N, C-alpha and C positions, 0 to 999 in steps of 0.2 A: 395422658393421651398423646402428648408430644413424643413420648418414648415409643408408643405404638406406631406412630407415623414414621419415626426413624427406622424402626424394625422393618416396616413395610417397604420403605424406600430401599433399604439394604437388600431385602429379599428380591425386589424387582431388579435391582442391579445384578444380583447373582444369576437370576433367571436369564436376563439379557445376555450376560457373558456366556452362559451355558449354551444359549441359542446360537451365538456366534461360533462357539467351538463346534457345535453340531453341524453348522453350515460348512465350516472348514473340513470337518471329517467327511461330510457328504461329498464335497468337491474332490477330496483325496480318493474316496472310494470310487468315484466315477473315473478318475484317472488311472487308479491302480487295477481295478477289475470292474467290468461292466455288469456286475451282478444285480439283477432287478430286485432281488430280495433285500440286499443291503441298502439299496436306494429307497425302497418302500419303507423299510424300517426307520431309516433316517428321517424320511418325510413324516412318519407317525410321531417320532420323538419331537420333532420341531413343532408339529401341530399341537401336541400336548403341552409343550412349553409355552407356546403362544396363548393357549387357553389359560394356563396358570398365570401368565402375565396379565391377561385381561381380568382375572379374578382379583389379583392383588391391586390392580388399578382401581377396581370398584371399591375394594376395602379402603384404599387411600382416599378416594373421594368421600366415602362415608365418614372416615376419621376426620378429615378436614372440615366437613359440615358440622360434626359434633364439637370440634374445637371452636369453630366460629360461633356456634350457638352458645357454648359455655362462656365465651368471651362477651357476647352480647348480653347474656344474663348477668354477668359480673358487672358490666357497666350500668345496667338497669338497677341493680341492687345498690350500687355505690351512690347513685343519684337520688335514692329514696330515703 
């Protein structure tokens, strides 16, 4: 489970970095050409990435709960 948490953390970091890069690209697109299409597309990409980040954050919370539960069970078994 700890490996899964590590993978989720890494994935969230990658998504966050890609979101930052999309924001930079969007800023550049606004400066280079005022195309509403490129701006709308960038906005959609960022919205999708934010949704993915929320999904992975939920996975992280679930994985942490499972780890905590398994550690609690381990302690209970050791004392019986």
